[in-house]
C-alpha positions in Angstrom: 5.1 4.1 6.9 1.9 5.5 6.1 -0.6 3.3 3.9 -2.4 4.2 0.9 -4.8 2.7 -2.1 -3.4 2.5 -5.6 -5.7 3.1 -8.5 -6.2 -0.5 -8.4 -7.0 -0.6 -4.5 -3.8 -2.1 -3.7 -2.4 -1.5 0.0 1.2 0.2 -0.6 3.5 2.5 1.6 3.6 6.2 0.8 7.4 5.6 -0.1 6.6 2.5 -2.7 3.8 4.8 -4.5 6.8 7.4 -4.9 9.1 5.0 -5.9 7.0 3.5 -8.5 5.9 7.1 -9.6 2.3 5.4 -9.6 -0.3 7.5 -11.9 -3.8 6.9 -9.3 -4.9 6.7 -6.1 -8.1 6.1 -4.2 -9.2 9.5 -2.6 -12.5 11.4 -1.8 -14.3 12.7 -4.6 -16.4 15.9 -4.9 -19.7 13.6 -3.9 -18.0 12.7 -1.0 -17.3 8.9 -2.2 -13.9 6.9 -2.4 -13.1 7.0 -6.3 -10.0 6.6 -8.2 -8.2 10.1 -8.6 -5.1 10.9 -10.7 -2.0 12.2 -8.9 -1.3 15.9 -9.3 2.5 15.7 -8.6 4.8 14.2 -6.2 6.4 16.2 -3.6 9.9 15.1 -1.7 11.2 17.9 0.5 12.4 18.9 3.8 9.9 19.4 6.5 10.4 21.2 9.7 7.6 18.9 11.8 5.8 16.0 11.0 2.6 15.2 12.6 1.2 11.6 14.1 -2.4 12.2 13.6 -4.5 9.6 15.6 -8.1 8.7 15.3 -10.7 7.4 17.5 -10.7 4.1 15.1 -6.9 3.4 15.9 -6.1 5.0 12.7 -2.6 6.5 12.9 -1.0 9.1 10.2 2.0 10.5 9.8 1.8 13.9 7.5 3.9 17.2 6.8 1.9 20.4 8.7 0.4 21.0 5.3 -1.5 17.9 5.0 -5.4 18.8 4.3 -8.2 17.0 6.3 -11.6 17.2 5.8 -12.8 17.6 9.3 -16.4 18.9 11.2 -15.6 22.3 12.5 -18.7 24.3 14.3 -20.9 22.5 12.3 -19.8 22.7 8.7 -17.5 20.3 6.7 -14.3 22.3 5.5 -10.5 21.1 4.4 -8.5 22.0 7.3 -4.3 21.6 7.6 -2.4 19.0 10.0 -1.3 21.8 12.0 -4.6 23.5 12.3 -6.3 20.2 13.6 -7.3 20.2 17.1 -7.9 17.0 19.4 -11.5 16.1 19.3 -12.4 17.2 15.8 -13.9 15.2 13.7 -12.4 14.0 10.5 -13.6 12.0 7.5 -12.9 8.5 7.1 -14.6 5.6 4.8 -17.3 3.2 6.1 -16.9 1.1 3.0 -14.4 0.8 -0.1 -16.4 0.0 -3.2 -15.0 -2.7 -5.2 -15.9 -2.2 -9.2 -12.5 -4.5 -9.8 -11.7 -7.7 -8.8 -8.3 -9.5 -10.0 -8.1 -12.9 -10.2 -4.3 -14.5 -9.8 -2.5 -17.9 -9.3 0.6 -18.8 -7.4 3.9 -18.4 -9.3 5.8 -21.2 -9.7 9.9 -20.4 -8.3 12.5 -21.3 -10.6 14.4 -23.8 -8.2 11.1 -26.0 -8.4 11.4 -29.2 -10.5 8.3 -30.8 -11.7 7.0 -34.4 -12.0 3.4 -35.6 -13.5 1.8 -32.4 -12.4 3.4 -32.3 -8.9 6.3 -29.7 -7.7 9.0 -30.0 -5.4 12.1 -27.6 -3.9 15.5 -28.6 -4.8 18.8 -27.6 -3.7 22.0 -29.2 -2.4 20.4 -28.9 1.1 17.0 -29.2 0.4 16.8 -32.8 -1.3 14.0 -34.4 0.5 11.3 -32.1 0.6 7.6 -32.8 -0.1 6.3 -33.4 -3.5 2.8 -31.0 -3.6 0.2 -29.9 -6.2 -0.1 -25.9 -6.7 -3.3 -24.9 -5.1 -5.7 -22.3 -6.4 -6.0 -18.6 -4.9 -9.5 -19.5 -3.8 -11.4 -19.2 -0.7 -10.2 -22.7 0.3 -6.5 -21.4 0.4 -6.9 -18.1 2.1 -9.2 -20.2 5.1 -5.8 -22.5 5.1 -3.3 -19.6 5.0 -5.7 -17.6 7.7 -5.6 -20.6 10.1 -2.1 -20.9 9.7 -1.1 -17.1 10.4 -3.0 -17.7 13.2 -2.3 -20.6 15.2 0.5 -21.8 12.8 4.6 -21.6 13.2 6.8 -22.0 9.8 9.5 -23.7 10.6 12.8 -24.4 8.6 11.7 -27.8 7.3 7.7 -27.8 8.7 4.7 -26.6 9.7 3.1 -26.9 12.7 -0.4 -25.4 14.0 -0.7 -25.7 17.3 -4.2 -26.0 18.8 -6.2 -27.8 21.2 -9.5 -28.3 19.6 -9.2 -31.9 17.7 -11.6 -30.6 15.4 -9.4 -27.8 14.5 -6.2 -29.8 13.7 -8.3 -32.5 11.7 -9.5 -29.4 9.6 -6.1 -28.0 9.3 -5.0 -31.5 8.3 -7.8 -32.1 5.9 -7.5 -28.7 4.1 -3.4 -29.4 3.9 -4.5 -32.7 2.1 -6.7 -31.0 -0.4 -4.7 -28.3 -1.1 -1.4 -29.6 -1.6 -1.7 -33.4 -2.2 -1.7 -36.6 -1.3 1.9 -36.9 -1.2 2.2 -34.5 1.7 3.1 -35.9 5.2 0.7 -34.7 8.2 1.0 -36.1 11.3 -1.6 -35.1 14.2 1.1 -35.1 17.9 -0.3 -34.9 21.2 3.1 -34.6 23.5 2.7 -34.9 27.1 1.6 -31.8 29.2 2.4 -29.5 26.1 -0.1 -28.1 23.3 -1.1 -30.8 20.7 -0.5 -30.1 16.9 -0.7 -31.1 13.7 2.3 -30.9 11.3 3.0 -30.7 7.6 6.7 -32.6 7.4 9.4 -31.9 4.9 7.6 -28.6 4.5 10.2 -27.0 2.3 8.6 -26.8 -0.6 5.3 -25.3 0.9 7.6 -22.8 2.6 9.2 -21.6 -0.5 6.2 -21.4 -2.6 4.6 -19.5 -0.2 7.8 -17.0 0.3 8.1 -16.8 -3.3 4.3 -15.3 -3.5 4.1 -13.2 0.0 7.5 -11.3 -1.2 8.4 -11.9 2.3 10.3 -14.7 4.9 7.9 -16.4 6.9 10.2 -18.4 8.9 11.2 -16.8 12.3 9.2 -14.5 15.0 5.7 -13.7 13.5 5.0 -10.7 14.5 7.9 -9.7 12.7 6.9 -11.6 9.6 3.0 -12.1 9.2 1.0 -9.4 7.1 -2.3 -9.0 4.8 -1.6 -10.8 1.6 -1.0 -8.0 -0.9 -2.8 -9.6 -3.4 -6.2 -9.9 -1.0 -6.9 -6.6 -1.5 -7.7 -6.4 -4.9 -9.2 -10.2 -5.2 -12.9 -11.1 -4.5 -14.6 -10.6 -1.0 -15.2 -14.1 -0.4 -11.3 -15.1 -0.3 -11.0 -11.8 2.1 -13.9 -13.3 4.4 -12.5 -16.7 4.6 -8.9 -15.1 5.4 -10.3 -13.3 8.2 -12.5 -16.3 9.3 -9.3 -18.6 9.5 -7.7 -16.0 11.8 -10.8 -15.5 13.7 -11.1 -19.0 14.3 -7.6 -19.1 15.7 -6.6 -15.4 17.4 -10.3 -14.6 17.5 -12.7 -14.1 20.3 -16.0 -13.2 20.9 -17.9 -11.8 23.9 -21.3 -10.5 24.8 -21.5 -7.7 22.2 -18.2 -7.6 20.4 -15.4 -9.8 18.6 -11.4 -9.3 18.4 -8.8 -10.7 16.4 -5.4 -10.2 18.4 -1.6 -9.8 16.6 1.6 -8.7 17.5 1.7 -7.9 13.8 0.9 -4.1 13.4 1.1 -4.4 9.8 -1.5 -7.4 9.9 -4.2 -5.3 12.1 -3.8 -2.3 10.0 -4.7 -4.9 6.7 -6.9 -6.3 8.3 -8.9 -2.8 9.0 -8.5 -2.2 5.0 -10.4 -5.6 4.5 -13.0 -5.1 6.5 -13.5 -1.8 4.8 -14.0 -3.8 1.3 -16.4 -6.0 3.3 -18.8 -2.8 4.6 -17.7 -3.6 8.2 -16.7 -0.9 10.6 -13.9 -2.3 13.0 -11.5 0.0 15.5 -7.9 -0.9 16.4 -7.2 -1.0 19.9 -3.6 -1.7 20.6 -2.7 -5.0 19.2 -6.3 -6.0 18.6 -9.0 -4.8 15.7 -12.4 -4.8 17.1 -15.8 -5.2 15.8 -18.9 -3.9 18.3 -22.8 -3.5 18.1 -25.5 -6.0 16.9 -25.5 -4.2 13.5 -21.7 -4.7 12.6 -21.8 -8.3 14.3 -24.4 -9.4 12.1 -22.7 -8.1 9.1 -19.6 -9.7 10.2 -21.7 -13.1 10.9 -23.0 -12.9 7.5 -19.7 -12.3 5.6 -17.0 -14.3 7.3 -19.5 -17.1 8.3 -17.2 -18.1 11.1 -18.1 -21.7 12.2 -16.7 -21.2 16.2 -16.7 -18.4 18.5 -19.9 -16.7 17.7 -21.0 -13.8 20.3 -23.5 -14.3 23.0 -25.9 -11.5 22.2 -26.2 -13.2 18.4 -26.9 -16.5 19.9 -29.8 -15.3 21.9 -31.1 -13.4 19.0 -30.9 -16.7 17.1 -32.6 -19.0 20.0 
């Protein structure tokens, strides 16, 4: 389903927009800027044919034949219906989404959590020994931890494992976990023979249930089926966005001479990352299961706003020496 931005900047599907009968979306204004626009009407009817529009930047849209696109035709900007678009046409696409509103949020506490001296634990007849945790704030530190975990982590029924061969990265994950969830959790650094070492938060059902309750989807199972950009992140401050991307990049990212990329088999995650980059004013493109940033101008913005501590592109290393 094609994603859109509602009037508050939330990334939602067209189906969800129709179901909720939202009043506003972010759209192209007459001055050529993306602004909050009032919806004229919803249309739900039969269409003889749908069109899949693919762009050079990796974007994909499924639209009806009547859907208009602002396109460059013979040197002039024109609104052209989808059925009249031809391969090679240049269509308008935002370079940046200007944030004029920032929401502050906090993690909601599930009903089946038990509180004891500002610590919480999940309790059911099947889980009576889950760890006691402090509820973390939705800040840069939390989203960095979440990015790391989405990248190299694995959510199990009663544990969270962070697989990484770099001792410093595992130490960073352990330190962050204690800082976020308190010293009552148990985290072990495990180095099995002939296998990738990992840090594990044991008896972590409380943390998993807290995350699932706030992310509104399951996180245990095949990662490509479950992970995506947290929906509240699209309307939060850009520092939180950058921290989440930094965690993903330092785990599932790679740097080369003149470009960087983040890989994932989750199409929803890759699509969501492109919207985060638009909020940060960073031009990116999707290539199958990767999102790529290239060129010295964009790479410098990436380094400045994402602030990675590792995997710096070779070209930028040379320029800084």
